[in-house]
Backbone as a printed PyTorch tensor [residue, N CA C, xyz], in Angstrom:
tensor([[[ 167.4230,  -14.1060,  -56.6590],
         [ 168.7320,  -14.6660,  -56.9200],
         [ 168.9910,  -14.6790,  -58.4220]],

        [[ 170.1390,  -14.1220,  -58.8590],
         [ 170.4230,  -14.1210,  -60.2990],
         [ 170.6990,  -15.5280,  -60.8120]],

        [[ 170.2190,  -15.7730,  -62.0180],
         [ 170.4340,  -17.0830,  -62.6140],
         [ 171.8660,  -17.1910,  -63.1120]],

        [[ 172.4260,  -18.3650,  -63.0010],
         [ 173.7870,  -18.6010,  -63.4900],
         [ 173.7720,  -18.5510,  -65.0070]],

        [[ 174.7540,  -17.8790,  -65.5520],
         [ 174.8650,  -17.7510,  -66.9970],
         [ 175.7500,  -18.8680,  -67.5280]],

        [[ 175.2680,  -19.5880,  -68.5000],
         [ 176.0350,  -20.6820,  -69.0890],
         [ 176.7270,  -20.1550,  -70.3400]],

        [[ 178.0220,  -20.3700,  -70.3670],
         [ 178.8130,  -19.8900,  -71.4930],
         [ 179.4080,  -21.0870,  -72.2110]],

        [[ 179.1960,  -21.1430,  -73.5010],
         [ 179.7730,  -22.2070,  -74.3150],
         [ 181.1700,  -21.7810,  -74.7610]],

        [[ 182.1260,  -22.6310,  -74.4860],
         [ 183.5110,  -22.3270,  -74.8430],
         [ 184.0030,  -23.3840,  -75.8160]],

        [[ 184.5400,  -22.9290,  -76.9310],
         [ 185.1330,  -23.8590,  -77.8780],
         [ 186.5160,  -24.2280,  -77.3700]],

        [[ 186.7000,  -25.4750,  -77.0910],
         [ 187.9990,  -25.9310,  -76.6200],
         [ 188.8010,  -26.4600,  -77.7860]],

        [[ 190.0240,  -26.0160,  -77.8400],
         [ 190.9300,  -26.4640,  -78.8780],
         [ 191.4950,  -27.8120,  -78.4670]],

        [[ 191.3680,  -28.8280,  -79.3270],
         [ 191.9150,  -30.1250,  -78.9600],
         [ 193.4390,  -30.0400,  -78.8620]],

        [[ 194.0320,  -30.8460,  -78.0160],
         [ 195.4900,  -30.7960,  -77.8810],
         [ 196.1710,  -31.2710,  -79.1550]],

        [[ 197.3310,  -30.7010,  -79.4270],
         [ 198.1090,  -31.1060,  -80.6020],
         [ 198.5710,  -32.5420,  -80.4250]],

        [[ 198.6850,  -33.2660,  -81.5320],
         [ 199.1940,  -34.6360,  -81.4410],
         [ 200.6260,  -34.6550,  -80.9200]],

        [[ 201.0340,  -35.8220,  -80.4570],
         [ 202.4030,  -35.9950,  -79.9870],
         [ 203.3860,  -35.8960,  -81.1460]],

        [[ 204.6800,  -35.6780,  -80.8340],
         [ 205.6860,  -35.6130,  -81.8940],
         [ 205.7080,  -36.8920,  -82.7160]],

        [[ 206.2040,  -36.7790,  -83.9190],
         [ 206.3500,  -37.9200,  -84.8090],
         [ 207.1650,  -38.9990,  -84.0990]],

        [[ 206.6400,  -40.2070,  -84.0660],
         [ 207.3190,  -41.2820,  -83.3510],
         [ 208.6450,  -41.6610,  -83.9800]],

        [[ 208.7820,  -41.5050,  -85.2960],
         [ 210.0180,  -41.9050,  -85.9610],
         [ 211.1630,  -40.9580,  -85.6700]],

        [[ 210.8940,  -39.6610,  -85.6690],
         [ 211.9820,  -38.6910,  -85.5540],
         [ 211.9400,  -37.8890,  -84.2660]],

        [[ 210.7800,  -37.8310,  -83.6120],
         [ 210.6530,  -37.0140,  -82.4210],
         [ 210.4980,  -35.5390,  -82.7340]],

        [[ 210.4750,  -35.1890,  -84.0190],
         [ 210.3610,  -33.7950,  -84.4220],
         [ 208.9230,  -33.3160,  -84.2710]],

        [[ 208.7860,  -32.1100,  -83.7710],
         [ 207.4770,  -31.4870,  -83.6720],
         [ 207.5220,  -30.1860,  -84.4530]],

        [[ 206.6310,  -30.0170,  -85.3980],
         [ 206.6360,  -28.7760,  -86.1640],
         [ 206.3370,  -27.5860,  -85.2590]],

        [[ 206.8180,  -26.4620,  -85.6550],
         [ 206.6280,  -25.2610,  -84.8520],
         [ 205.2930,  -24.6030,  -85.1900]],

        [[ 204.4420,  -24.4080,  -84.1750],
         [ 203.1830,  -23.6980,  -84.4410],
         [ 203.4380,  -22.2820,  -84.9380]],

        [[ 204.5850,  -21.7050,  -84.5750],
         [ 204.9170,  -20.3440,  -85.0050],
         [ 205.0400,  -20.2520,  -86.5220]],

        [[ 205.5160,  -21.3080,  -87.1520],
         [ 205.6470,  -21.3280,  -88.6140],
         [ 204.2690,  -21.1900,  -89.2560]],

        [[ 203.3060,  -21.9060,  -88.7110],
         [ 201.9540,  -21.8710,  -89.2710],
         [ 201.2560,  -20.5530,  -88.9460]],

        [[ 201.5120,  -20.0150,  -87.7600],
         [ 200.9330,  -18.7170,  -87.4100],
         [ 201.4760,  -17.6280,  -88.3290]],

        [[ 202.7640,  -17.7330,  -88.6690],
         [ 203.3670,  -16.7620,  -89.5860],
         [ 202.6940,  -16.8390,  -90.9630]],

        [[ 202.3870,  -18.0570,  -91.4090],
         [ 201.7010,  -18.2060,  -92.6970],
         [ 200.3200,  -17.5580,  -92.6490]],

        [[ 199.6180,  -17.6990,  -91.5340],
         [ 198.2980,  -17.0740,  -91.3810],
         [ 198.4210,  -15.5620,  -91.4920]],

        [[ 199.3900,  -15.0020,  -90.7910],
         [ 199.6020,  -13.5470,  -90.8120],
         [ 199.9430,  -13.0800,  -92.2210]],

        [[ 200.8230,  -13.8070,  -92.8980],
         [ 201.2070,  -13.4240,  -94.2620],
         [ 200.0220,  -13.5280,  -95.2230]],

        [[ 199.1920,  -14.5290,  -95.0330],
         [ 198.0280,  -14.7150,  -95.9010],
         [ 197.0390,  -13.5630,  -95.7440]],

        [[ 196.9200,  -13.0660,  -94.5290],
         [ 195.9440,  -12.0100,  -94.2500],
         [ 196.5160,  -10.6040,  -94.4360]],

        [[ 197.7660,  -10.5020,  -94.8420],
         [ 198.4270,   -9.1960,  -94.9660],
         [ 197.6900,   -8.2910,  -95.9400]],

        [[ 197.7070,   -7.0230,  -95.6320],
         [ 197.1370,   -5.9910,  -96.5010],
         [ 198.2510,   -5.0490,  -96.9380]],

        [[ 198.3760,   -4.7260,  -98.1860],
         [ 197.5890,   -5.2720,  -99.2940],
         [ 197.9720,   -6.7320,  -99.5290]],

        [[ 197.0570,   -7.5180, -100.0670],
         [ 197.3180,   -8.9390, -100.2720],
         [ 198.4420,   -9.1710, -101.2880]],

        [[ 199.2900,  -10.1270, -100.9860],
         [ 200.3330,  -10.5730, -101.9090],
         [ 199.8310,  -11.8970, -102.4880]],

        [[ 199.2800,  -11.8330, -103.6920],
         [ 198.6340,  -13.0120, -104.2890],
         [ 199.5990,  -14.1770, -104.4830]],

        [[ 200.8540,  -13.8830, -104.8180],
         [ 201.8280,  -14.9660, -104.9680],
         [ 202.0500,  -15.6770, -103.6340]],

        [[ 202.2090,  -14.9050, -102.5690],
         [ 202.4210,  -15.5020, -101.2500],
         [ 201.1860,  -16.2590, -100.8000]],

        [[ 200.0190,  -15.7360, -101.1100],
         [ 198.7820,  -16.4450, -100.7510],
         [ 198.7290,  -17.8190, -101.4110]],

        [[ 199.0740,  -17.8760, -102.6940],
         [ 199.0750,  -19.1660, -103.3950],
         [ 200.0930,  -20.1200, -102.7790]],

        [[ 201.2670,  -19.5950, -102.3940],
         [ 202.2860,  -20.4260, -101.7430],
         [ 201.7560,  -20.9850, -100.4140]],

        [[ 201.1230,  -20.1270,  -99.6390],
         [ 200.5720,  -20.5580,  -98.3480],
         [ 199.4720,  -21.5930,  -98.5690]],

        [[ 198.5830,  -21.3410,  -99.5200],
         [ 197.5100,  -22.2890,  -99.8250],
         [ 198.0750,  -23.6590, -100.1610]],

        [[ 199.0810,  -23.6830, -101.0350],
         [ 199.6810,  -24.9570, -101.4380],
         [ 200.3510,  -25.6410, -100.2600]],

        [[ 201.1010,  -24.8900,  -99.4720],
         [ 201.8050,  -25.4700,  -98.3230],
         [ 200.8120,  -26.0530,  -97.3190]],

        [[ 199.7600,  -25.2980,  -97.0050],
         [ 198.7860,  -25.7970,  -96.0320],
         [ 198.0490,  -27.0290,  -96.5540]],

        [[ 197.6780,  -27.0160,  -97.8160],
         [ 196.9920,  -28.1740,  -98.3840],
         [ 197.9150,  -29.3900,  -98.4060]],

        [[ 199.1850,  -29.1860,  -98.7940],
         [ 200.1500,  -30.2860,  -98.7940],
         [ 200.3690,  -30.8150,  -97.3810]],

        [[ 200.5540,  -29.8920,  -96.4300],
         [ 200.8100,  -30.2930,  -95.0490],
         [ 199.6020,  -30.9720,  -94.4160]],

        [[ 198.4060,  -30.6520,  -94.8880],
         [ 197.2130,  -31.2940,  -94.3320],
         [ 197.1460,  -32.7740,  -94.7020]],

        [[ 198.0200,  -33.2130,  -95.6230],
         [ 198.0840,  -34.6180,  -96.0240],
         [ 199.3980,  -35.2700,  -95.5910]],

        [[ 200.1500,  -34.6080,  -94.7210],
         [ 201.4370,  -35.1180,  -94.2520],
         [ 201.2800,  -36.4450,  -93.5110]],

        [[ 202.3320,  -37.2240,  -93.4980],
         [ 202.3430,  -38.4540,  -92.7110],
         [ 202.4160,  -38.1420,  -91.2210]],

        [[ 202.8710,  -36.9610,  -90.8640],
         [ 203.0320,  -36.5430,  -89.4780],
         [ 201.7310,  -35.8950,  -89.0030]],

        [[ 201.1120,  -36.4800,  -87.9930],
         [ 199.8180,  -35.9610,  -87.5390],
         [ 199.9310,  -34.5570,  -86.9430]],

        [[ 201.0690,  -34.2190,  -86.3590],
         [ 201.2340,  -32.8690,  -85.8040],
         [ 201.2870,  -31.8390,  -86.9270]],

        [[ 201.9270,  -32.1680,  -88.0250],
         [ 201.9670,  -31.2710,  -89.1890],
         [ 200.5540,  -31.0780,  -89.7180]],

        [[ 199.8040,  -32.1810,  -89.8370],
         [ 198.4130,  -32.0710,  -90.3040],
         [ 197.5930,  -31.1990,  -89.3680]],

        [[ 197.7840,  -31.3720,  -88.0860],
         [ 197.0490,  -30.5900,  -87.0920],
         [ 197.2920,  -29.0930,  -87.2770]],

        [[ 198.5580,  -28.6950,  -87.3350],
         [ 198.8610,  -27.2660,  -87.4580],
         [ 198.4020,  -26.6980,  -88.7960]],

        [[ 198.4900,  -27.4930,  -89.8530],
         [ 198.0280,  -27.0260,  -91.1630],
         [ 196.5150,  -26.8190,  -91.1570]],

        [[ 195.7900,  -27.7780,  -90.6200],
         [ 194.3250,  -27.6730,  -90.5780],
         [ 193.9020,  -26.5440,  -89.6450]],

        [[ 194.6120,  -26.3860,  -88.5420],
         [ 194.3070,  -25.2830,  -87.6300],
         [ 194.5090,  -23.9360,  -88.3280]],

        [[ 195.5790,  -23.8030,  -89.1100],
         [ 195.8290,  -22.5550,  -89.8400],
         [ 194.7210,  -22.3030,  -90.8620]],

        [[ 194.3200,  -23.3580,  -91.5810],
         [ 193.2310,  -23.2030,  -92.5490],
         [ 191.9560,  -22.7630,  -91.8400]],

        [[ 191.7050,  -23.3030,  -90.6730],
         [ 190.5140,  -22.9360,  -89.9070],
         [ 190.5600,  -21.4630,  -89.4980]],

        [[ 191.7290,  -20.9850,  -89.1280],
         [ 191.8690,  -19.5760,  -88.7390],
         [ 191.6080,  -18.6600,  -89.9250]],

        [[ 192.0220,  -19.0940,  -91.1050],
         [ 191.8540,  -18.2600,  -92.2960],
         [ 190.4120,  -18.2620,  -92.7890]],

        [[ 189.6600,  -19.3170,  -92.4530],
         [ 188.2430,  -19.3790,  -92.7810],
         [ 187.9700,  -19.0120,  -94.2370]],

        [[ 188.8180,  -19.5090,  -95.1020],
         [ 188.6750,  -19.2080,  -96.5260],
         [ 188.0120,  -20.3700,  -97.2490]],

        [[ 187.1250,  -20.0510,  -98.1610],
         [ 186.4720,  -21.1010,  -98.9470],
         [ 187.4770,  -21.8660,  -99.8020]],

        [[ 188.6480,  -21.2950,  -99.9930],
         [ 189.7140,  -21.9550, -100.7560],
         [ 190.0580,  -23.3010, -100.1220]],

        [[ 189.9340,  -23.4020,  -98.8020],
         [ 190.3540,  -24.5930,  -98.0780],
         [ 189.2180,  -25.5800,  -97.8200]],

        [[ 188.0500,  -25.3330,  -98.3750],
         [ 186.8930,  -26.1760,  -98.0670],
         [ 187.1550,  -27.6500,  -98.3670]],

        [[ 187.7090,  -27.9660,  -99.5310],
         [ 187.9550,  -29.3690,  -99.8870],
         [ 188.9900,  -30.0110,  -98.9750]],

        [[ 190.0430,  -29.2720,  -98.6390],
         [ 191.0680,  -29.8050,  -97.7420],
         [ 190.4870,  -30.0330,  -96.3460]],

        [[ 189.6400,  -29.1090,  -95.8880],
         [ 189.0130,  -29.2720,  -94.5750],
         [ 188.0340,  -30.4470,  -94.5790]],

        [[ 187.2990,  -30.6170,  -95.6740],
         [ 186.4030,  -31.7690,  -95.7780],
         [ 187.1910,  -33.0690,  -95.7030]],

        [[ 188.3130,  -33.1270,  -96.4050],
         [ 189.1580,  -34.3240,  -96.3670],
         [ 189.6840,  -34.5730,  -94.9570]],

        [[ 190.0020,  -33.4960,  -94.2440],
         [ 190.5480,  -33.6260,  -92.8900],
         [ 189.5130,  -34.1540,  -91.8930]],

        [[ 188.2350,  -34.0790,  -92.2330],
         [ 187.2230,  -34.6290,  -91.3240],
         [ 187.3080,  -36.1510,  -91.2520]],

        [[ 188.0440,  -36.7540,  -92.1710],
         [ 188.2540,  -38.2120,  -92.1670],
         [ 189.6550,  -38.5810,  -91.6980]],

        [[ 190.3790,  -37.6270,  -91.1360],
         [ 191.7550,  -37.8880,  -90.6970],
         [ 191.7710,  -38.9670,  -89.6180]],

        [[ 192.8650,  -39.7120,  -89.5580],
         [ 193.0000,  -40.7600,  -88.5440],
         [ 193.1600,  -40.1830,  -87.1390]],

        [[ 193.5920,  -38.9360,  -87.0450],
         [ 193.8230,  -38.3040,  -85.7440],
         [ 192.5870,  -37.5240,  -85.3140]],

        [[ 192.0870,  -37.8160,  -84.1290],
         [ 190.8640,  -37.1790,  -83.6360],
         [ 190.9910,  -35.6570,  -83.5370]],

        [[ 192.1420,  -35.1610,  -83.0940],
         [ 192.3230,  -33.7120,  -82.9430],
         [ 192.2440,  -33.0070,  -84.2910]],

        [[ 192.8080,  -33.6110,  -85.3190],
         [ 192.7590,  -33.0330,  -86.6700],
         [ 191.3110,  -33.0120,  -87.1470]],

        [[ 190.6030,  -34.1110,  -86.9420],
         [ 189.1890,  -34.1770,  -87.3420],
         [ 188.3630,  -33.1090,  -86.6420]],

        [[ 188.5980,  -32.9280,  -85.3430],
         [ 187.8150,  -31.9510,  -84.5740],
         [ 188.0300,  -30.5370,  -85.0770]],

        [[ 189.2680,  -30.1780,  -85.3690],
         [ 189.5740,  -28.8320,  -85.8780],
         [ 188.8590,  -28.6290,  -87.2250]],

        [[ 188.9200,  -29.6370,  -88.0910],
         [ 188.2900,  -29.5270,  -89.4110],
         [ 186.7820,  -29.3690,  -89.2960]],

        [[ 186.1630,  -30.1660,  -88.4570],
         [ 184.7120,  -30.0900,  -88.2750],
         [ 184.3050,  -28.7250,  -87.7370]],

        [[ 185.0390,  -28.2420,  -86.7200],
         [ 184.7350,  -26.9200,  -86.1580],
         [ 184.8640,  -25.8300,  -87.2150]],

        [[ 185.8950,  -25.9290,  -88.0420],
         [ 186.1000,  -24.9170,  -89.0910],
         [ 184.9590,  -24.9210,  -90.0980]],

        [[ 184.5140,  -26.0860,  -90.4780],
         [ 183.4370,  -26.1830,  -91.4680],
         [ 182.0950,  -25.7440,  -90.8950]],

        [[ 181.9280,  -25.8890,  -89.6100],
         [ 180.6870,  -25.4240,  -88.9790],
         [ 180.6450,  -23.9040,  -88.8860]],

        [[ 181.8240,  -23.3150,  -88.9180],
         [ 181.9120,  -21.8550,  -88.8790],
         [ 181.7560,  -21.3520,  -87.5130]]])
């Protein structure tokens, strides 16, 4: 009888709920577009710096959903540029944001 194969799957934590004050939820597509632009070849260094600043700023937003998408984008880029922001996100008040940051830092 063949042995059952155990597969480890990284589960993405669910995004936080919309901001309670406004009900607005940031668009994940906006952050995905930033990831694509950051990874574009040939690299556009000005755009990369803009994306870096936006993601770092958004990772400190008052809105937990904004922080989530920003940290998730940084994790996808896996750039050492974001190490300090990801370290800071490991102390985020939102569990989903913390989980994404920890997973990114573990590589």
